C-alpha positions as CSV (number, residue, x, y, z in Angstrom):
1,M,35.4,52.3,26.7
2,S,32.6,53.2,28.0
3,F,29.7,51.3,29.6
4,A,27.5,51.8,27.0
5,Q,29.9,50.7,24.4
6,R,31.0,47.8,26.5
7,H,27.3,46.4,27.5
8,P,24.7,47.8,24.5
9,G,22.3,45.2,25.8
10,V,22.0,46.6,29.5
11,V,21.6,50.0,28.1
12,A,19.0,48.9,25.8
13,A,17.1,47.1,28.8
14,L,17.6,50.7,31.0
15,L,16.3,52.3,28.1
16,V,13.2,50.1,27.9
17,C,12.5,50.6,30.9
18,A,12.5,54.2,31.1
19,H,10.6,54.3,28.1
20,V,7.6,51.9,29.8
21,V,7.6,54.6,32.4
22,V,7.3,57.3,29.7
23,A,4.3,55.7,28.1
24,L,3.2,54.9,31.6
25,A,3.1,58.8,32.4
26,V,1.5,59.6,29.0
27,A,-1.1,57.4,28.9
28,S,-2.0,58.5,32.4
29,C,-2.1,62.6,30.9
30,V,-4.3,61.4,28.4
31,L,-6.7,59.9,30.2
32,Q,-7.0,62.7,32.9
33,L,-7.3,65.3,30.0
34,S,-9.9,63.2,28.3
35,L,-12.1,62.9,31.9
36,A,-11.4,66.3,32.2
37,V,-12.8,67.9,28.7
38,G,-15.2,65.0,28.4
39,G,-17.1,64.7,31.7
40,D,-16.9,62.4,34.3
41,G,-16.8,58.1,33.7
42,L,-17.2,56.2,31.0
43,F,-19.9,58.7,29.5
44,G,-17.7,61.5,29.5
45,L,-15.0,59.3,27.7
46,S,-17.4,58.0,25.0
47,R,-18.5,61.6,24.2
48,V,-14.8,62.3,23.1
49,W,-13.9,58.9,22.1
50,P,-11.9,58.7,18.8
51,V,-9.5,60.7,20.5
52,P,-8.1,59.6,24.0
53,Q,-8.4,55.7,21.6
54,L,-6.0,57.3,19.5
55,A,-4.0,59.1,21.7
56,L,-3.5,56.1,23.8
57,L,-2.6,53.5,21.3
58,G,0.0,56.6,20.1
59,A,1.4,56.4,23.2
60,V,1.6,52.6,24.2
61,L,1.8,51.1,20.5
62,P,6.1,52.2,20.2
63,V,7.0,50.4,23.4
64,P,7.0,47.0,22.3
65,L,8.5,48.0,18.7
66,A,10.8,50.4,20.3
67,A,12.1,47.2,22.6
68,I,12.3,44.8,19.8
69,A,14.1,47.2,17.8
70,A,16.5,47.9,20.2
71,F,17.3,44.7,20.9
72,M,17.4,43.2,17.6
73,L,20.4,46.4,17.4
74,A,21.8,45.2,20.7
75,F,22.6,41.6,19.3
76,S,23.6,42.7,15.8
77,R,26.5,44.2,14.7
78,A,25.5,47.8,15.2
79,R,25.7,47.5,19.0
80,E,27.0,51.3,19.6
81,R,23.4,52.3,18.1
82,A,21.3,49.8,20.0
83,W,20.3,53.3,22.2
84,V,18.8,54.9,19.1
85,A,15.1,52.8,19.1
86,P,14.1,53.6,22.5
87,V,15.1,56.9,22.4
88,V,13.0,57.4,19.2
89,G,10.3,55.4,20.4
90,M,10.2,57.6,23.7
91,V,9.8,60.7,21.5
92,S,7.2,59.2,19.6
93,T,5.1,58.3,22.6
94,V,5.3,62.1,23.6
95,L,4.7,63.7,20.3
96,V,2.0,61.1,18.8
97,P,-0.4,61.8,21.7
98,A,0.4,65.3,22.3
99,I,-0.8,65.8,18.4
100,V,-3.8,63.7,18.3
101,L,-4.4,65.5,21.2
102,T,-4.8,69.1,19.6
103,F,-7.7,67.5,18.2
104,L,-9.7,67.0,21.2
105,H,-12.5,69.5,21.9
106,A,-15.3,69.9,24.4
107,P,-18.3,67.8,23.2
108,E,-21.7,69.2,22.5
109,P,-24.0,69.7,25.6
110,I,-26.5,67.5,26.6
111,R,-30.0,68.5,25.5
112,G,-33.4,67.9,27.3
113,G,-33.9,67.1,30.6
């Protein structure tokens, strides 16, 4: 009997912690990429605004949802499958922002001045 089978709650907690780290890394990449495309500061982000907001939401929202699902599974009859929720959450934390960032484009140049 493996450690994961004997202690599904511990494995789920470790995977949720790993999911938080993945979400922080993805959120950092989203902000860096958005600033590189839009320009410096909040004005640069406001020029490309809907895309970074949706990408950050896609990176952060799966964390609490997967954590709740993982602990519900860890303390139910399906204990062996408690690792599935954080893994699916991590995959969605990476894929959703990646898909949203495909719509990020350089803003129109500022005219005048």
